[in-house]
N, C-alpha and C positions, 0 to 999 in steps of 0.2 A: 473131225470131231461131226457128227451128223447131227441135226436137231429136228423135232418134228416140229412141225408149222399147222397151227391150227389158223383157220378160215372160221372166217362168223360163224356159216352152218356146222362147223366142227364142233365149232364151242357151245351150240346151242345143243348139240348131240351128246355132248359129253357131257353135260351139265343139267341135270332136269330139274326145274323149279322147287320141287322139296330139298334137293340136295346143295341150291344155291342159298336157300333160306338157312337151313342149317349150319352150313359153312359162314356163312356170313355172320350168324348169332354167334357163331364159338369164335369169330375172329373181333367184333365187340365186347368180348367176354376176356379173351386171350389181351387186347390192347389195354383194356380197363385192369387187367391185375398187372400187365407191367410186363409180360410175355412177351407178345409182339410190340414192334415199334416201329415207327415211322417217324418223317418230318412232314409238315405242314407243303400242300402242294405249292411248286413257285408260277406263277402266274409270266408270261413271255406273251404281252399284250401287240396286239396292232387292231386298235379300237380305231374308230366303229366295226371295221371287216369282222373282229374276231380274235383266240386267243390262241397258245398252246400252252398245254401246264405239264411241267416235271414233277414225278408222283414216286417218290421211294419207298419199300419197307421192306423188313426184317421180321422173320418168325418161322419155329417151327425148321430149319435145316433149309431154309431157301433163303433168296432178296429177292426185290421184284423193284423191276421200272417202269413207269409206265409214261408213256408219253401219249398225248393226246390231244385234241381240237377241240373246242366250241366256234362254230361259226353259225350262229342263228339267221342268217342270211341265204346260203346256200340252197336250202328244199326250193326256193324260187328258181333256182338254177338249174335246177335235178341232180344236186349233188347232198351228200349227206351232212349234216348239221356237226356230227362225232367220227370222226376218221382217225384211226394213231396204230400206237403198236404196244402190245406188252412182252419185253421182256423178263423173263424167272430164271433165275443161275442158282448153284450150286452153293449156299451161303458157308461152306469147309472149304471150298475148291475154287469157289468163283465161278467156274467152270456152266455154260449156258446149256440149259437146261430145254426150255421150249420160248417159241417167241408165238403169241397168240392176237390176234385181232380186240384192238381195245374194243372198236364200238360195240361187240357182241358181249364180251366184258362187263363193260359200264352198264350195259341194257338189264343186264341178269343181277347185280350186285344193286344196282338203282330201284330195282323194283322189289329184291329182299327186304332193302334198310325200308323200304314206304313201308311194306305189310308186316314189318319186325315191328317198328314203331306202331303201325296201328294196333296190331294185335295186344301187343303191350301196355298200352296207352288210352284205348277204348273202354267205354262205361261200361261195365256186366248188362248185358241185355241188349249193346247196338244193334240194330236191326237192318240199316242201310249202310250202302257203299258206294261211293260215286268216283272214277278215275277223271278228273281234267285235263287233258290235253290227251291225244291219240297217235301221237309220234310212235316214234322207235321206243323208248322209254317205258311212254305210258302205257302202248299195246301189252306189253312187259310184262308191267304190271299188274293191269288187266290177265294176262296169263298168269301169272303167279297165285293173285286172286282165287282163281278158279280152279286149279291145281291144287287149292287149298279148302274147296270148298265152299266158297263165299259167293253169291248174288252179287254182282253189280250192275250197277250204273254207267254208261260214259258220256262225255260231251266233249265235243273241239271244233272250233268254229270253220273248221272244214267237214259239213252234215254227211258227206260221202265217205269220207275216213271215219267217223264216227260208226256209220253203217259197215265197213268193211271191216272192223274192229269187233264190233259185236258179233257180225255173221260167223267170223272167222273163231271166234273163241267163247262163243255162246252168253255174251252179256247182252244188256239191256239199253236203249242209244235214251238217254231222258229226253222228256218232249222240251225240255228248257233247261240254260243254262242255272236259272233259280233252282229248278229241281234238281238239279245235282249238285249244287253249293248249299241245299238244305240236307242233304243227308247227316246221319249218324257218323259216318267216317267220311272223310274226303281225302283224297292225294291228287294234288296239286302237281301237274307234270309241264308246263307251259314254258315257252321263252322267257318270261319272268317282265315283258314289259307292259303289262299291264294289271293293274289287281285285280283281284277277283274278288276280295274282302275288304270291301269299305270299310271306314268305320263306324262301329254299331251295327257291326253284319252276321258276328258269328255269334250261333247258337247255344246257351247254356247245354252243357253234355259232351258237346261236339269234338272230335277230335283232327286235326287237318295234320297230313303231313307234307309237309312241304319241300317239292324236289326240286324245282324250276328255276329260281334265283341262285345263280352260282357264281355272281359277276358283280362287279359296281355298275349301279344305276338298275340293277334286275330287282323287281319286288312284285307277290302275287298276293301279298296282306298289308293293311295299312300299319304305321306305325303304331299308331292309338291302339288298336288291337294287340298289339303287342304287350300292352302296359294290361289289359282285363286278363291274359291268360297264363297257363303254367306252360314253362318253355324249357325244352328239351332240346338235344342238339348231338350230333353225330360227335363231334368231338370240337367244343372250344375254342382251340388255337387256330381250327379254321373259321370256324360259324360267326366269328368275335369280328370279322372283316372281311367276307368272301362270300358270305352267303346271307340268309332272308335277313338275320338279327343284324348286321353289321349297321343300317339304316338307323334300328334300333337302340343301337349302341353310342352312335354320331349323336344320336338328339338325347342322351341322358335318360333315355326308357329301358333301355337294357342293361344290365349289370351283372357282373360273373355270380354274384350269390343267387342271383334270380334265376342260371341256368343250371341244367341236370345233364350232363351225358350221359349219352341212351344206355353204355354199357356199365356205367355202376347201378343202373337200375335192375338189368339185367343179371348183375350179379349179386342183389340184394343188398348193395351199398347206400344206394338211396332210394328214396322213395319216388313211386309212378303216382298216375290219379290215387287223389284222396278221397274224392268225392265225387258223385254222381252227376252231380251241376259243375263242375270245373269243367272249362275248358283248356284241353291241351293240344300245343301245338310243338311239333319236330321239325327242328329246321336241317335240311340234308343238304351237306356241301359232296361229297363224295370223298371216302378215304382210301388210300394206297393197301391198308388191311383187308381190305374190302372185296378190290383186286387180286389182291395174293390168296388171298381165300377161295376166287372163284378159278383161280387159275391151277391150285393145287388140287382141286378136284379134276378138272379136264386133265392133266399131266398125266395122273394116276392111273388112266384110262388110254394112254398114248399109244401102250403098245398092242392093244387088240382094235388098233382104228385104223382103217386106209387113210392116210394123211403124207400129204406131202413133206418132203424133207430136202432139209438147208444143207449140206457138203460145207465145212468151215475149213 
């Protein structure tokens, strides 16, 4: 068996921002309808260093397993935060179809989810957009916004990284964190170790896609702000215990009836934003079905690409 192997650069060449956006949106819809299935991610923890995550999914004739890491301290050692492997198989025969770099797949689907939620839940006439955090996933989110025609302000703790991302992608460096956080649409893509939105800071009519807090003890928004907002997530089974909403669940502020899965909004089964002055928050924990969507787009182009191939 000869299996194509997609490096990070190969994934980026194979899947454009537009294709990633469309694929992840359809994956949300397929999951909401029950056509695609997955199990909540399994964490193998080695805190405080980081964790390993196993993420399986099934849909449209393929099965996927993603083995991926999150080690927030790695950049200080010159190492990436996210590493791992995506394995795509034929669901009818079990045969391995392709191997893909997990970090590149993660960046694309994280960006897609952030932008899909923003465009679905923001108020009509929203004029300003900001991405907080210019690491790999934040930069990919900026790239997707720009590819879809949105102007973006960026901010990062490291000013040089903000400038690098802005210059490379045609974005604008915010004059301060406060300016970025005051935008109509904000995407937070940070390690989640520091609150970006303390109590009382969210503005009427604002939308925030919260992409960074994906494990215990991480938060980008104060629990008190969760009580003020209309809440959405990628899937409740994960968000209720492994995402931004988990602290609110523990505090009794967030209950199942207050949170809507984004897939149900996309299918028309549930309301999104109801009034212009509402505050909407989207909690992303990252779904295996999103990874499956990206992998399927990439694999469809394998025959036309010059890829490394593994003989099994």
